C-alpha positions as CSV (number, residue, x, y, z in Angstrom):
1,M,0.0,0.1,0.1
2,R,2.8,2.4,0.8
3,A,4.5,1.7,-2.6
4,V,1.3,2.6,-4.5
5,V,1.0,5.9,-2.6
6,Q,4.6,6.7,-3.2
7,N,4.1,5.9,-7.0
8,D,1.1,8.2,-7.0
9,K,3.1,11.0,-5.3
10,S,6.0,10.4,-7.8
11,R,3.4,10.7,-10.7
12,A,2.0,13.9,-9.3
13,S,5.4,15.4,-8.9
14,R,6.3,14.6,-12.6
15,R,3.1,16.3,-13.7
16,V,3.9,19.6,-11.6
17,S,7.5,19.5,-12.9
18,R,6.1,19.3,-16.6
19,A,3.6,22.0,-16.0
20,S,6.3,24.2,-14.5
21,R,8.5,23.7,-17.5
22,A,5.7,24.5,-19.9
23,T,4.9,27.7,-17.9
24,T,8.6,28.8,-18.1
25,V,8.6,28.2,-21.9
26,L,5.6,30.2,-22.2
27,A,7.1,33.0,-20.2
28,V,10.3,33.0,-22.1
29,A,8.3,33.2,-25.4
30,A,6.2,36.0,-24.2
31,L,9.3,38.0,-23.0
32,A,10.8,37.4,-26.4
33,A,7.8,38.6,-28.2
34,G,7.8,41.8,-25.9
35,C,11.4,42.5,-26.8
36,A,10.6,42.0,-30.4
37,Q,7.8,44.5,-30.3
38,G,10.1,47.0,-28.5
39,E,12.6,46.9,-31.5
40,D,10.1,46.6,-34.4
41,Q,7.7,49.6,-34.6
42,S,6.3,48.7,-38.2
43,V,2.7,48.7,-39.0
44,R,0.9,45.5,-38.0
45,G,-2.2,44.1,-39.6
46,A,-5.3,43.1,-37.5
47,P,-5.4,39.4,-36.4
48,G,-5.6,37.2,-39.3
49,Q,-4.6,39.9,-41.8
50,Q,-1.2,40.6,-43.4
51,A,0.5,44.0,-42.7
52,P,0.7,46.2,-45.7
53,P,4.1,46.4,-47.5
54,A,6.3,49.2,-46.3
55,R,6.4,50.6,-50.0
56,A,2.8,50.8,-49.9
57,V,2.7,52.6,-46.6
58,D,5.4,55.0,-47.9
59,G,3.6,55.6,-51.0
60,A,0.4,56.5,-49.1
61,A,2.4,58.9,-46.9
62,K,4.0,60.7,-49.8
63,A,0.7,61.0,-51.6
64,R,-0.8,62.6,-48.5
65,E,2.3,64.9,-48.4
66,A,1.9,65.9,-51.9
67,R,-1.7,66.6,-51.5
68,A,-1.1,68.9,-48.4
69,A,1.6,70.6,-50.4
70,L,-0.7,71.4,-53.2
71,V,-3.4,72.6,-50.9
72,A,-1.1,74.9,-49.2
73,A,0.2,76.1,-52.6
74,A,-3.4,76.9,-53.8
75,K,-3.9,78.9,-50.7
76,R,-0.6,80.8,-50.8
77,W,-1.4,81.7,-54.5
78,K,-5.0,82.7,-53.6
79,L,-6.7,80.3,-55.8
80,A,-10.5,79.6,-55.3
81,K,-10.0,75.9,-55.3
82,V,-7.1,73.4,-55.5
83,P,-6.5,72.6,-59.2
84,L,-7.7,69.4,-60.5
85,T,-5.0,66.7,-61.4
86,A,-4.9,65.5,-65.0
87,P,-5.6,61.9,-65.8
88,A,-2.6,59.8,-66.9
89,P,-1.5,60.4,-70.6
90,P,-3.2,58.1,-73.1
91,A,-1.6,54.8,-73.8
92,K,-2.4,55.3,-77.5
93,K,-1.8,58.8,-78.7
94,P,-4.7,60.3,-80.6
95,E,-4.3,60.9,-84.4
96,I,-3.7,64.6,-85.1
97,E,-5.0,66.0,-88.3
98,A,-5.4,69.5,-89.7
99,R,-8.5,71.0,-88.4
100,E,-11.1,71.3,-91.2
101,G,-10.8,74.5,-92.9
102,F,-7.3,75.1,-91.7
103,E,-5.7,72.9,-94.4
104,V,-3.5,74.1,-97.2
105,D,-3.0,72.6,-100.7
106,G,-1.1,69.6,-100.6
107,Q,-1.7,69.3,-96.9
108,E,-1.9,65.3,-96.9
109,E,0.0,64.7,-100.1
110,D,3.1,66.5,-98.9
111,G,2.7,65.4,-95.3
112,L,2.7,69.0,-94.0
113,P,2.5,69.7,-90.3
114,P,-1.2,69.8,-89.3
115,V,-2.5,73.2,-87.8
116,F,-5.1,72.3,-85.0
117,T,-6.8,74.1,-82.2
118,T,-8.0,71.1,-80.2
119,V,-6.7,67.8,-79.4
120,P,-9.1,64.7,-79.9
121,T,-9.8,63.5,-76.4
122,K,-12.9,62.8,-74.2
123,E,-11.0,63.6,-71.1
124,K,-11.9,67.0,-69.4
125,V,-8.4,68.4,-70.0
126,V,-7.2,71.6,-71.6
127,F,-3.6,72.6,-72.7
128,L,-2.0,75.8,-71.5
129,T,0.4,77.4,-74.1
130,I,2.4,80.6,-73.7
131,D,3.9,82.6,-76.5
132,D,7.0,84.8,-77.2
133,G,9.0,85.4,-74.0
134,A,8.9,89.1,-73.4
135,E,7.9,89.0,-69.5
136,K,10.4,87.1,-67.5
137,D,8.6,86.9,-63.9
138,P,10.3,84.7,-61.4
139,A,7.1,84.6,-59.5
140,F,5.5,82.9,-62.5
141,L,8.2,80.1,-62.4
142,R,7.5,79.5,-58.6
143,M,3.8,79.5,-58.8
144,M,3.6,76.9,-61.7
145,S,6.2,74.6,-60.0
146,E,4.4,74.7,-56.7
147,L,1.1,74.2,-58.2
148,K,2.5,71.3,-60.6
149,I,0.9,72.9,-63.6
150,P,2.3,71.7,-66.9
151,Y,2.5,74.2,-69.9
152,T,4.0,74.5,-73.2
153,V,6.1,77.4,-74.5
154,F,6.7,78.9,-78.0
155,L,9.6,81.3,-78.1
156,T,10.6,84.1,-80.2
157,D,14.4,84.9,-80.2
158,E,13.9,88.7,-80.5
159,E,12.1,88.5,-77.1
160,I,14.2,86.0,-75.2
161,K,17.8,86.9,-76.2
162,D,18.1,89.3,-73.4
163,D,17.7,86.4,-70.9
164,Y,18.1,82.8,-72.4
165,G,18.8,81.5,-68.8
166,Y,15.2,82.3,-67.6
167,F,13.9,79.8,-70.0
168,K,16.7,77.4,-69.1
169,K,15.2,77.2,-65.6
170,M,11.9,76.6,-67.1
171,Q,13.3,73.7,-69.1
172,A,15.0,72.2,-66.1
173,R,11.5,71.9,-64.6
174,G,10.3,69.8,-67.3
175,I,8.7,72.5,-69.6
176,T,9.1,71.9,-73.4
177,L,10.4,75.0,-75.3
178,N,9.2,75.3,-78.9
179,N,9.5,77.5,-82.1
180,H,7.6,80.9,-82.5
181,T,10.2,82.3,-85.1
182,L,13.2,84.6,-84.8
183,S,11.4,87.9,-85.0
184,H,7.6,87.3,-84.9
185,P,6.8,88.6,-88.5
186,Y,3.5,88.1,-90.5
187,L,4.7,85.0,-92.2
188,P,2.3,84.9,-95.3
189,G,3.7,88.2,-96.4
190,L,7.2,86.7,-96.8
191,S,8.8,84.7,-99.4
192,Y,9.3,81.0,-98.9
193,E,13.0,81.6,-98.4
194,D,12.4,84.3,-95.8
195,Q,10.0,82.1,-93.9
196,K,12.3,79.3,-93.9
197,R,15.0,81.6,-92.4
198,E,12.8,82.6,-89.6
199,I,11.7,79.2,-88.7
200,C,14.9,77.4,-89.4
201,G,17.0,80.2,-87.8
202,M,15.0,79.7,-84.6
203,Q,15.6,76.0,-84.7
204,D,19.4,76.8,-84.7
205,V,18.9,79.3,-81.7
206,M,16.9,76.5,-79.7
207,E,19.6,73.9,-80.4
208,K,22.4,76.2,-79.3
209,H,20.8,77.4,-76.1
210,Y,18.6,74.5,-75.1
211,G,20.2,71.5,-76.7
212,K,17.1,70.4,-78.8
213,R,15.4,71.3,-82.1
214,P,11.7,71.5,-81.6
215,V,9.1,69.5,-83.3
216,L,6.3,72.0,-82.4
217,F,5.9,75.4,-84.2
218,R,3.4,78.2,-83.7
219,P,3.1,80.8,-86.5
220,P,3.0,84.2,-85.2
221,Y,-0.6,85.6,-84.9
222,G,-1.8,82.2,-86.1
223,N,-1.2,83.2,-89.7
224,Y,0.2,80.8,-92.3
225,N,0.2,79.7,-95.9
226,R,1.4,76.7,-97.7
227,D,4.9,78.1,-97.8
228,T,4.8,78.4,-94.0
229,L,4.1,74.7,-93.5
230,R,6.6,73.6,-96.3
231,A,9.3,75.7,-94.7
232,A,8.5,74.4,-91.2
233,K,8.5,70.7,-92.4
234,S,12.0,71.3,-93.9
235,C,13.2,72.6,-90.5
236,G,12.0,69.4,-88.7
237,I,8.6,70.6,-87.5
238,R,5.9,68.0,-87.1
239,Y,3.0,70.0,-85.7
240,A,1.6,73.4,-85.8
241,P,-0.8,74.0,-82.9
242,I,-2.6,77.4,-82.7
243,W,-5.6,77.8,-80.1
244,S,-9.1,77.6,-79.2
245,E,-9.2,80.2,-76.3
246,E,-7.0,83.1,-75.4
247,V,-6.7,84.1,-71.7
248,Y,-5.7,87.5,-70.5
249,V,-5.2,88.9,-67.0
250,D,-8.8,90.4,-67.1
251,H,-10.9,88.4,-69.7
252,W,-11.0,85.4,-72.1
253,E,-11.5,85.3,-75.8
254,Y,-13.1,82.3,-77.8
255,R,-12.7,81.0,-81.2
256,E,-16.0,79.0,-81.1
257,W,-19.5,80.2,-81.4
258,D,-20.6,78.8,-77.9
259,Q,-17.9,80.8,-76.1
260,D,-17.1,77.9,-74.0
261,L,-14.3,75.3,-73.1
262,H,-14.2,71.8,-74.7
263,P,-12.2,68.6,-73.8
264,G,-8.8,68.9,-75.5
265,D,-8.9,72.6,-76.2
266,I,-5.6,74.5,-76.7
267,V,-5.6,77.7,-74.6
268,L,-3.1,80.6,-75.7
269,T,-1.8,83.3,-73.5
270,H,1.5,85.4,-73.6
271,F,4.4,86.2,-71.4
272,R,3.2,89.7,-70.3
273,G,3.2,91.9,-67.1
274,E,2.1,95.2,-65.8
275,D,3.6,97.1,-68.7
276,D,1.0,95.5,-71.1
277,W,-1.7,94.1,-68.6
278,D,-3.5,95.3,-65.7
279,G,-1.9,92.7,-63.6
280,T,1.0,90.2,-63.7
281,M,1.5,86.7,-65.1
282,T,0.5,85.2,-61.7
283,D,-2.7,87.2,-62.0
284,M,-3.4,85.7,-65.3
285,V,-2.6,82.1,-64.1
286,R,-5.0,82.6,-61.2
287,R,-7.8,83.6,-63.5
288,F,-7.1,80.7,-65.9
289,L,-7.0,78.1,-63.2
290,D,-10.0,79.4,-61.3
291,R,-12.1,79.3,-64.5
292,I,-11.1,75.7,-65.6
293,T,-11.3,74.2,-62.1
294,A,-14.8,75.7,-61.7
295,D,-15.8,73.9,-64.9
296,G,-14.3,70.6,-63.8
297,Y,-11.2,70.7,-66.1
298,A,-7.5,69.9,-65.4
299,V,-4.4,71.1,-67.3
300,A,-2.7,68.3,-69.1
301,R,0.8,68.3,-70.9
302,L,0.3,68.9,-74.7
303,E,3.2,66.8,-75.6
304,D,1.8,63.7,-73.9
305,Y,-1.0,63.8,-76.4
306,L,1.2,64.2,-79.4
C-alpha cells in the first residue's frame, strides 16, 4: 500500500514539473515577443490579416504629403480651389489631323505639319500654351512649379535673347520649349526663303541654347500659308498647334461660337506683365486656373498627347 502511494506521489510530482517547464517556456516566449515589439515599430495588420508592405505605406504617406503641399500652394497663390489633377496620358496617342478649314493645298499629299486648335480626347483636360517670352517673371516660375501645372512654351528669339537663362530654368523643370520664329513676323507676307530663314533660324537658336530642335511650331498671330508649312517641315517641324481660347489677365476670348471650353482645347496666353496688362503673369494664371477648375477641367501636358 505504501508503494502505491509513493508511486502516485511520484507521478504527481512529474506532472507538476512538466507544468512548471511549460509555464517557463511560455514566459520566455512572451518575453521574447515583448522584446521584438520594442525593437520593431512597423505597422501590423489586424489578427488574421497581413500587414501592408512598407513601400505601400510610404507611397500613401508621400501622396498625403503631396496633396497637403498642393493645398497649401493653392492657398498661398490665392486660388479659389485646388487645381484638379489631369488623368494619366493616353496609352495610345490620338491621331492629329489639320482642323477642317485650316488645311492648305497639298496638306496630306506633302505630309505638311497639321494646324489644329483642339486635341481629340474625351477627357476633361485643356492645354496651356504661352507665347513669345517678353515677360520673365520669377514669381510665375515659382507658382507653376509649386502648383505642378504643366504648360508648353513657344519662343521668339527677339524676345528671349536678353535672358536665355530664364527659359533654361523653365526647361529644367520639365517644360518643353518650342519655335515661334526669330522675330515674330507676319509670315504669309514673306517669301518661302524668308519664312524658312525665320523658322529654321529659330531652330538653330533653340539647339544652341537649349540642346534640342523642337518639333512644335506656332506661326505668329496664327497666320500661315502653304509656304509656311513647307518651310516648317523642312526645318524638322511635325505639328503646328494654334488655339481655341486666349486668356488675358482680365478676360477670355473664344474661337468657337458657344464661347465655352471643350475637352482637349488649346489655350493661348503670352508672357506679359504690368507694362501690357492690368496685372501680372500670376494674376493671369489665377484667372485661368479658377475658371477651368470651376468647370471641372484639369491642365494636361500637350506633348503627352502628340
